[in-house]
Phi, psi and omega in degrees: 000316179299320181298319181293317179293327176295319177296319179296318179296317179297317179298321178296319178294320178296316178300317180296317179297319178295319178297316179295322178297316179295318178297316179300315179296318180295314181294320178299318177297317180296320178295319179298316179297314179300320182293339181267359179283166185298332182290327188243340191310306184292320181289325176296316179300316180295313180296324180290348176284349176277126179304132178094351179258116178257189182301310183296314179299317180298316181291323176297314179301310184293322181282332178280322184280318182060293185252104181291339182293346180285352178257123184290337179204172183294326180296318180294322177294312180300322178295317181300318183272359173092019178274351179240104179282155176294138179217129176232129180233141177209109182061240182268353182267137177222132178237123177247127185232214182290175180296151179270159174235101181282000000 
């Protein structure tokens, strides 16, 4: 009996993992299609030229930020999205922390 319930639990977990995999693939395809549209295409290409920024990161940045004009310069934008970590140095001590907010 225990063996049968274990198999059922495992099958339920496998089904759930497969469902999550399919959902992930569908959403990834939708993000890719959206990124190739006229609203995002050029900006995604520009952001992806930054080392470490892939398609998903670029789309998250663009959809969360929406209006780039609200940032007076690139440093303030980079700080907002977390590309500039807080850093304090004094003599031989250095502390690197969370992202800064300029």
